[in-house]
N, CA, C and O atoms as CSV, one atom per row, in Angstrom:
chain,resi,resn,atom,element,x,y,z
A,1,MET,N,N,-3.341,19.503,-32.785
A,1,MET,CA,C,-2.474,20.358,-32.005
A,1,MET,C,C,-1.127,20.453,-32.735
A,1,MET,O,O,-0.546,19.441,-33.125
A,2,ASN,N,N,-0.656,21.664,-32.907
A,2,ASN,CA,C,0.629,21.872,-33.579
A,2,ASN,C,C,1.780,21.820,-32.578
A,2,ASN,O,O,1.565,21.678,-31.374
A,3,ILE,N,N,2.995,21.936,-33.087
A,3,ILE,CA,C,4.183,21.812,-32.244
A,3,ILE,C,C,4.242,22.920,-31.190
A,3,ILE,O,O,4.708,22.689,-30.074
A,4,THR,N,N,3.778,24.107,-31.535
A,4,THR,CA,C,3.765,25.211,-30.570
A,4,THR,C,C,2.830,24.894,-29.405
A,4,THR,O,O,3.163,25.160,-28.250
A,5,GLY,N,N,1.678,24.333,-29.702
A,5,GLY,CA,C,0.735,23.965,-28.655
A,5,GLY,C,C,1.279,22.885,-27.744
A,5,GLY,O,O,1.053,22.913,-26.534
A,6,ILE,N,N,1.995,21.933,-28.319
A,6,ILE,CA,C,2.581,20.859,-27.524
A,6,ILE,C,C,3.668,21.403,-26.601
A,6,ILE,O,O,3.719,21.060,-25.420
A,7,ILE,N,N,4.533,22.250,-27.148
A,7,ILE,CA,C,5.601,22.843,-26.335
A,7,ILE,C,C,5.007,23.716,-25.237
A,7,ILE,O,O,5.480,23.686,-24.101
A,8,THR,N,N,3.987,24.483,-25.558
A,8,THR,CA,C,3.320,25.321,-24.565
A,8,THR,C,C,2.709,24.463,-23.457
A,8,THR,O,O,2.821,24.803,-22.279
A,9,ALA,N,N,2.065,23.353,-23.826
A,9,ALA,CA,C,1.468,22.463,-22.828
A,9,ALA,C,C,2.533,21.890,-21.905
A,9,ALA,O,O,2.306,21.760,-20.702
A,10,ILE,N,N,3.694,21.545,-22.455
A,10,ILE,CA,C,4.776,21.003,-21.634
A,10,ILE,C,C,5.307,22.055,-20.671
A,10,ILE,O,O,5.541,21.768,-19.497
A,11,VAL,N,N,5.496,23.282,-21.171
A,11,VAL,CA,C,6.023,24.354,-20.319
A,11,VAL,C,C,5.027,24.702,-19.213
A,11,VAL,O,O,5.399,24.795,-18.043
A,12,ILE,N,N,3.770,24.891,-19.584
A,12,ILE,CA,C,2.744,25.208,-18.583
A,12,ILE,C,C,2.592,24.047,-17.601
A,12,ILE,O,O,2.454,24.267,-16.398
A,13,GLY,N,N,2.619,22.812,-18.109
A,13,GLY,CA,C,2.529,21.643,-17.241
A,13,GLY,C,C,3.676,21.571,-16.253
A,13,GLY,O,O,3.486,21.212,-15.091
A,14,ALA,N,N,4.873,21.917,-16.721
A,14,ALA,CA,C,6.036,21.912,-15.826
A,14,ALA,C,C,5.868,22.948,-14.720
A,14,ALA,O,O,6.181,22.682,-13.560
A,15,ILE,N,N,5.381,24.109,-15.077
A,15,ILE,CA,C,5.192,25.174,-14.086
A,15,ILE,C,C,4.099,24.793,-13.088
A,15,ILE,O,O,4.288,24.922,-11.879
A,16,ILE,N,N,2.969,24.329,-13.590
A,16,ILE,CA,C,1.853,23.947,-12.715
A,16,ILE,C,C,2.263,22.769,-11.827
A,16,ILE,O,O,1.979,22.773,-10.629
A,17,GLY,N,N,2.921,21.772,-12.398
A,17,GLY,CA,C,3.373,20.621,-11.615
A,17,GLY,C,C,4.375,21.018,-10.542
A,17,GLY,O,O,4.307,20.541,-9.409
A,18,ALA,N,N,5.314,21.900,-10.909
A,18,ALA,CA,C,6.316,22.353,-9.929
A,18,ALA,C,C,5.664,23.136,-8.800
A,18,ALA,O,O,6.026,22.966,-7.636
A,19,LEU,N,N,4.707,23.991,-9.134
A,19,LEU,CA,C,3.997,24.741,-8.095
A,19,LEU,C,C,3.236,23.794,-7.168
A,19,LEU,O,O,3.253,23.956,-5.948
A,20,GLY,N,N,2.576,22.815,-7.756
A,20,GLY,CA,C,1.854,21.833,-6.947
A,20,GLY,C,C,2.782,21.069,-6.028
A,20,GLY,O,O,2.452,20.809,-4.871
A,21,ARG,N,N,3.949,20.709,-6.549
A,21,ARG,CA,C,4.919,19.971,-5.741
A,21,ARG,C,C,5.525,20.837,-4.649
A,21,ARG,O,O,5.774,20.356,-3.544
A,22,LEU,N,N,5.765,22.110,-4.945
A,22,LEU,CA,C,6.320,23.033,-3.949
A,22,LEU,C,C,5.348,23.283,-2.797
A,22,LEU,O,O,5.763,23.434,-1.648
A,23,LEU,N,N,4.063,23.324,-3.107
A,23,LEU,CA,C,3.066,23.596,-2.069
A,23,LEU,C,C,2.777,22.376,-1.199
A,23,LEU,O,O,2.200,22.509,-0.120
A,24,LEU,N,N,3.170,21.199,-1.655
A,24,LEU,CA,C,2.943,19.980,-0.896
A,24,LEU,C,C,4.118,19.766,0.055
A,24,LEU,O,O,5.257,19.654,-0.397
A,25,PRO,N,N,3.864,19.708,1.363
A,25,PRO,CA,C,4.976,19.548,2.306
A,25,PRO,C,C,5.610,18.157,2.209
A,25,PRO,O,O,4.958,17.183,1.832
A,26,GLY,N,N,6.873,18.093,2.552
A,26,GLY,CA,C,7.580,16.820,2.566
A,26,GLY,C,C,8.200,16.473,1.233
A,26,GLY,O,O,8.167,17.253,0.281
A,27,ARG,N,N,8.769,15.274,1.189
A,27,ARG,CA,C,9.436,14.785,-0.017
A,27,ARG,C,C,8.497,13.872,-0.786
A,27,ARG,O,O,7.799,13.047,-0.197
A,28,GLN,N,N,8.482,14.022,-2.094
A,28,GLN,CA,C,7.648,13.175,-2.931
A,28,GLN,C,C,8.551,12.279,-3.782
A,28,GLN,O,O,9.447,12.775,-4.464
A,29,PRO,N,N,8.321,10.970,-3.747
A,29,PRO,CA,C,9.179,10.043,-4.500
A,29,PRO,C,C,8.774,9.920,-5.966
A,29,PRO,O,O,8.563,8.814,-6.465
A,30,ILE,N,N,8.665,11.051,-6.653
A,30,ILE,CA,C,8.338,11.029,-8.081
A,30,ILE,C,C,9.339,11.906,-8.815
A,30,ILE,O,O,9.885,12.851,-8.246
A,31,GLY,N,N,9.572,11.593,-10.063
A,31,GLY,CA,C,10.539,12.323,-10.867
A,31,GLY,C,C,9.947,13.531,-11.560
A,31,GLY,O,O,8.755,13.817,-11.448
A,32,ILE,N,N,10.800,14.227,-12.272
A,32,ILE,CA,C,10.390,15.453,-12.962
A,32,ILE,C,C,9.426,15.154,-14.107
A,32,ILE,O,O,8.495,15.925,-14.341
A,33,VAL,N,N,9.630,14.058,-14.819
A,33,VAL,CA,C,8.743,13.734,-15.943
A,33,VAL,C,C,7.328,13.488,-15.433
A,33,VAL,O,O,6.360,13.969,-16.022
A,34,LEU,N,N,7.209,12.748,-14.354
A,34,LEU,CA,C,5.888,12.487,-13.782
A,34,LEU,C,C,5.263,13.769,-13.228
A,34,LEU,O,O,4.051,13.962,-13.319
A,35,THR,N,N,6.083,14.630,-12.662
A,35,THR,CA,C,5.593,15.919,-12.175
A,35,THR,C,C,5.039,16.757,-13.326
A,35,THR,O,O,3.982,17.374,-13.192
A,36,VAL,N,N,5.747,16.780,-14.454
A,36,VAL,CA,C,5.286,17.535,-15.623
A,36,VAL,C,C,3.992,16.936,-16.167
A,36,VAL,O,O,3.070,17.673,-16.517
A,37,LEU,N,N,3.911,15.608,-16.241
A,37,LEU,CA,C,2.679,14.967,-16.721
A,37,LEU,C,C,1.492,15.292,-15.818
A,37,LEU,O,O,0.396,15.572,-16.304
A,38,ILE,N,N,1.707,15.255,-14.522
A,38,ILE,CA,C,0.647,15.624,-13.580
A,38,ILE,C,C,0.253,17.087,-13.791
A,38,ILE,O,O,-0.930,17.426,-13.759
A,39,GLY,N,N,1.250,17.953,-14.006
A,39,GLY,CA,C,0.972,19.367,-14.249
A,39,GLY,C,C,0.175,19.598,-15.518
A,39,GLY,O,O,-0.722,20.440,-15.538
A,40,ILE,N,N,0.488,18.862,-16.581
A,40,ILE,CA,C,-0.256,19.000,-17.841
A,40,ILE,C,C,-1.708,18.590,-17.642
A,40,ILE,O,O,-2.624,19.295,-18.064
A,41,VAL,N,N,-1.912,17.446,-16.997
A,41,VAL,CA,C,-3.283,16.974,-16.739
A,41,VAL,C,C,-4.019,17.964,-15.838
A,41,VAL,O,O,-5.184,18.274,-16.085
A,42,ALA,N,N,-3.354,18.460,-14.800
A,42,ALA,CA,C,-3.976,19.420,-13.883
A,42,ALA,C,C,-4.338,20.713,-14.612
A,42,ALA,O,O,-5.386,21.301,-14.344
A,43,ALA,N,N,-3.483,21.158,-15.527
A,43,ALA,CA,C,-3.767,22.383,-16.273
A,43,ALA,C,C,-4.990,22.212,-17.167
A,43,ALA,O,O,-5.842,23.098,-17.242
A,44,ILE,N,N,-5.071,21.071,-17.841
A,44,ILE,CA,C,-6.212,20.820,-18.740
A,44,ILE,C,C,-7.502,20.673,-17.949
A,44,ILE,O,O,-8.511,21.295,-18.282
A,45,VAL,N,N,-7.475,19.853,-16.905
A,45,VAL,CA,C,-8.684,19.621,-16.104
A,45,VAL,C,C,-9.076,20.887,-15.340
A,45,VAL,O,O,-10.261,21.201,-15.229
A,46,GLY,N,N,-8.089,21.612,-14.815
A,46,GLY,CA,C,-8.381,22.862,-14.106
A,46,GLY,C,C,-9.040,23.901,-14.992
A,46,GLY,O,O,-9.944,24.615,-14.560
A,47,THR,N,N,-8.583,23.983,-16.236
A,47,THR,CA,C,-9.209,24.905,-17.190
A,47,THR,C,C,-10.646,24.493,-17.477
A,47,THR,O,O,-11.540,25.338,-17.527
A,48,ALA,N,N,-10.867,23.200,-17.665
A,48,ALA,CA,C,-12.223,22.710,-17.934
A,48,ALA,C,C,-13.153,22.989,-16.753
A,48,ALA,O,O,-14.292,23.413,-16.948
A,49,ILE,N,N,-12.677,22.755,-15.540
A,49,ILE,CA,C,-13.496,23.011,-14.350
A,49,ILE,C,C,-13.798,24.502,-14.228
A,49,ILE,O,O,-14.930,24.887,-13.933
A,50,ALA,N,N,-12.794,25.335,-14.454
A,50,ALA,CA,C,-12.999,26.786,-14.363
A,50,ALA,C,C,-14.049,27.250,-15.367
A,50,ALA,O,O,-14.878,28.103,-15.051
A,51,GLN,N,N,-14.016,26.697,-16.565
A,51,GLN,CA,C,-15.008,27.068,-17.572
A,51,GLN,C,C,-16.400,26.584,-17.181
A,51,GLN,O,O,-17.390,27.280,-17.412
A,52,LYS,N,N,-16.478,25.386,-16.587
A,52,LYS,CA,C,-17.777,24.841,-16.182
A,52,LYS,C,C,-18.427,25.646,-15.068
A,52,LYS,O,O,-19.651,25.774,-15.031
A,53,VAL,N,N,-17.617,26.197,-14.152
A,53,VAL,CA,C,-18.199,26.961,-13.050
A,53,VAL,C,C,-18.393,28.429,-13.412
A,53,VAL,O,O,-18.856,29.217,-12.588
A,54,GLY,N,N,-18.043,28.797,-14.637
A,54,GLY,CA,C,-18.346,30.145,-15.111
A,54,GLY,C,C,-17.258,31.181,-14.911
A,54,GLY,O,O,-17.550,32.377,-14.912
A,55,VAL,N,N,-16.009,30.760,-14.739
A,55,VAL,CA,C,-14.913,31.718,-14.612
A,55,VAL,C,C,-14.693,32.359,-15.980
A,55,VAL,O,O,-14.477,31.665,-16.974
A,56,ALA,N,N,-14.750,33.668,-16.017
A,56,ALA,CA,C,-14.605,34.385,-17.279
A,56,ALA,C,C,-13.155,34.365,-17.754
A,56,ALA,O,O,-12.225,34.452,-16.952
A,57,THR,N,N,-12.978,34.251,-19.056
A,57,THR,CA,C,-11.644,34.305,-19.645
A,57,THR,C,C,-11.226,35.765,-19.772
A,57,THR,O,O,-11.988,36.596,-20.266
A,58,THR,N,N,-10.017,36.068,-19.326
A,58,THR,CA,C,-9.522,37.440,-19.388
A,58,THR,C,C,-8.313,37.500,-20.317
A,58,THR,O,O,-7.786,36.470,-20.735
A,59,SER,N,N,-7.885,38.712,-20.631
A,59,SER,CA,C,-6.732,38.864,-21.508
A,59,SER,C,C,-5.422,38.657,-20.751
A,59,SER,O,O,-4.383,38.431,-21.370
A,60,GLY,N,N,-5.458,38.729,-19.445
A,60,GLY,CA,C,-4.253,38.535,-18.631
A,60,GLY,C,C,-4.250,37.156,-18.002
A,60,GLY,O,O,-4.746,36.190,-18.581
A,61,ILE,N,N,-3.693,37.081,-16.831
A,61,ILE,CA,C,-3.644,35.811,-16.100
A,61,ILE,C,C,-4.995,35.566,-15.442
A,61,ILE,O,O,-5.533,36.439,-14.760
A,62,ASP,N,N,-5.534,34.383,-15.653
A,62,ASP,CA,C,-6.780,33.987,-14.998
A,62,ASP,C,C,-6.431,33.378,-13.648
A,62,ASP,O,O,-6.142,32.186,-13.553
A,63,TRP,N,N,-6.460,34.201,-12.608
A,63,TRP,CA,C,-5.996,33.767,-11.290
A,63,TRP,C,C,-6.849,32.657,-10.705
A,63,TRP,O,O,-6.322,31.734,-10.084
A,64,ILE,N,N,-8.154,32.732,-10.895
A,64,ILE,CA,C,-9.036,31.689,-10.355
A,64,ILE,C,C,-8.767,30.369,-11.058
A,64,ILE,O,O,-8.720,29.320,-10.415
A,65,GLU,N,N,-8.591,30.414,-12.360
A,65,GLU,CA,C,-8.256,29.214,-13.121
A,65,GLU,C,C,-6.917,28.637,-12.651
A,65,GLU,O,O,-6.766,27.421,-12.532
A,66,LEU,N,N,-5.965,29.504,-12.390
A,66,LEU,CA,C,-4.655,29.073,-11.908
A,66,LEU,C,C,-4.768,28.374,-10.558
A,66,LEU,O,O,-4.068,27.394,-10.303
A,67,VAL,N,N,-5.640,28.872,-9.699
A,67,VAL,CA,C,-5.862,28.234,-8.391
A,67,VAL,C,C,-6.418,26.818,-8.587
A,67,VAL,O,O,-5.986,25.883,-7.913
A,68,PHE,N,N,-7.368,26.663,-9.504
A,68,PHE,CA,C,-7.893,25.328,-9.806
A,68,PHE,C,C,-6.775,24.408,-10.296
A,68,PHE,O,O,-6.667,23.266,-9.848
A,69,GLN,N,N,-5.955,24.900,-11.203
A,69,GLN,CA,C,-4.898,24.090,-11.798
A,69,GLN,C,C,-3.863,23.664,-10.758
A,69,GLN,O,O,-3.496,22.491,-10.690
A,70,VAL,N,N,-3.400,24.602,-9.960
A,70,VAL,CA,C,-2.385,24.285,-8.953
A,70,VAL,C,C,-2.973,23.376,-7.879
A,70,VAL,O,O,-2.300,22.456,-7.414
A,71,GLY,N,N,-4.211,23.621,-7.483
A,71,GLY,CA,C,-4.863,22.751,-6.503
A,71,GLY,C,C,-4.960,21.319,-6.998
A,71,GLY,O,O,-4.714,20.378,-6.244
A,72,LEU,N,N,-5.316,21.154,-8.256
A,72,LEU,CA,C,-5.370,19.810,-8.824
A,72,LEU,C,C,-3.980,19.191,-8.926
A,72,LEU,O,O,-3.824,17.982,-8.753
A,73,ALA,N,N,-2.971,20.011,-9.205
A,73,ALA,CA,C,-1.598,19.502,-9.255
A,73,ALA,C,C,-1.154,19.015,-7.875
A,73,ALA,O,O,-0.500,17.978,-7.765
A,74,VAL,N,N,-1.505,19.755,-6.827
A,74,VAL,CA,C,-1.180,19.327,-5.459
A,74,VAL,C,C,-1.837,17.982,-5.173
A,74,VAL,O,O,-1.194,17.070,-4.654
A,75,LEU,N,N,-3.117,17.859,-5.512
A,75,LEU,CA,C,-3.824,16.593,-5.292
A,75,LEU,C,C,-3.209,15.465,-6.109
A,75,LEU,O,O,-3.053,14.348,-5.617
A,76,GLY,N,N,-2.860,15.761,-7.358
A,76,GLY,CA,C,-2.261,14.745,-8.225
A,76,GLY,C,C,-0.905,14.280,-7.730
A,76,GLY,O,O,-0.630,13.081,-7.694
A,77,VAL,N,N,-0.052,15.227,-7.346
A,77,VAL,CA,C,1.274,14.870,-6.831
A,77,VAL,C,C,1.126,14.071,-5.540
A,77,VAL,O,O,1.828,13.079,-5.345
A,78,ALA,N,N,0.227,14.488,-4.662
A,78,ALA,CA,C,0.018,13.773,-3.398
A,78,ALA,C,C,-0.477,12.354,-3.657
A,78,ALA,O,O,-0.015,11.412,-3.011
A,79,ALA,N,N,-1.402,12.190,-4.585
A,79,ALA,CA,C,-1.952,10.866,-4.883
A,79,ALA,C,C,-0.892,9.946,-5.481
A,79,ALA,O,O,-0.773,8.791,-5.073
A,80,VAL,N,N,-0.127,10.447,-6.440
A,80,VAL,CA,C,0.901,9.623,-7.076
A,80,VAL,C,C,2.025,9.310,-6.091
A,80,VAL,O,O,2.540,8.192,-6.079
A,81,ALA,N,N,2.406,10.276,-5.273
A,81,ALA,CA,C,3.455,10.044,-4.277
A,81,ALA,C,C,3.010,8.982,-3.270
A,81,ALA,O,O,3.795,8.107,-2.907
A,82,ALA,N,N,1.767,9.054,-2.822
A,82,ALA,CA,C,1.250,8.058,-1.874
A,82,ALA,C,C,1.196,6.683,-2.527
A,82,ALA,O,O,1.536,5.680,-1.899
A,83,TRP,N,N,0.774,6.635,-3.772
A,83,TRP,CA,C,0.698,5.369,-4.486
A,83,TRP,C,C,2.089,4.754,-4.643
A,83,TRP,O,O,2.263,3.550,-4.453
A,84,ARG,N,N,3.068,5.570,-4.986
A,84,ARG,CA,C,4.439,5.071,-5.157
A,84,ARG,C,C,5.047,4.643,-3.820
A,84,ARG,O,O,5.792,3.665,-3.769
A,85,ARG,N,N,4.740,5.358,-2.746
A,85,ARG,CA,C,5.229,4.950,-1.432
A,85,ARG,C,C,4.662,3.583,-1.040
A,85,ARG,O,O,5.373,2.735,-0.503
A,86,ASN,N,N,3.383,3.387,-1.315
A,86,ASN,CA,C,2.724,2.121,-0.976
A,86,ASN,C,C,3.258,0.961,-1.806
A,86,ASN,O,O,3.207,-0.189,-1.370
A,87,ARG,N,N,3.764,1.250,-2.984
A,87,ARG,CA,C,4.312,0.205,-3.854
A,87,ARG,C,C,5.778,-0.052,-3.560
A,87,ARG,O,O,6.363,-0.970,-4.134
A,88,GLY,N,N,6.387,0.732,-2.684
A,88,GLY,CA,C,7.760,0.492,-2.287
A,88,GLY,C,C,8.808,1.229,-3.104
A,88,GLY,O,O,9.994,0.920,-2.993
A,89,HIS,N,N,8.409,2.185,-3.911
A,89,HIS,CA,C,9.363,2.991,-4.683
A,89,HIS,C,C,9.783,4.188,-3.827
A,89,HIS,O,O,9.043,5.168,-3.737
A,90,THR,N,N,10.926,4.122,-3.216
A,90,THR,CA,C,11.359,5.194,-2.326
A,90,THR,C,C,12.637,5.863,-2.821
A,90,THR,O,O,13.457,6.285,-2.005
A,91,ARG,N,N,12.824,5.969,-4.103
A,91,ARG,CA,C,14.033,6.589,-4.652
A,91,ARG,C,C,14.133,8.006,-4.261
A,91,ARG,O,O,15.089,8.683,-4.636
């Protein structure tokens, strides 16, 4: 992966993570770096799932793939927030 791919993954991860966090009600005790990491993982896994279920790649925005990615980001943010709450990190 070249530097452009890494920067793109960070930007897309930040967007996906932020969308996931915005859709989750309430306050989440996690920082921006963790949100971006969750978004990057959600984007990669969401793309893989979309390809496995047969979502066609288009030249524009793949809306179904985006739904998978954001949904996984919501689940990821919720899981990490719950884990951090249980461990006593309430910053």
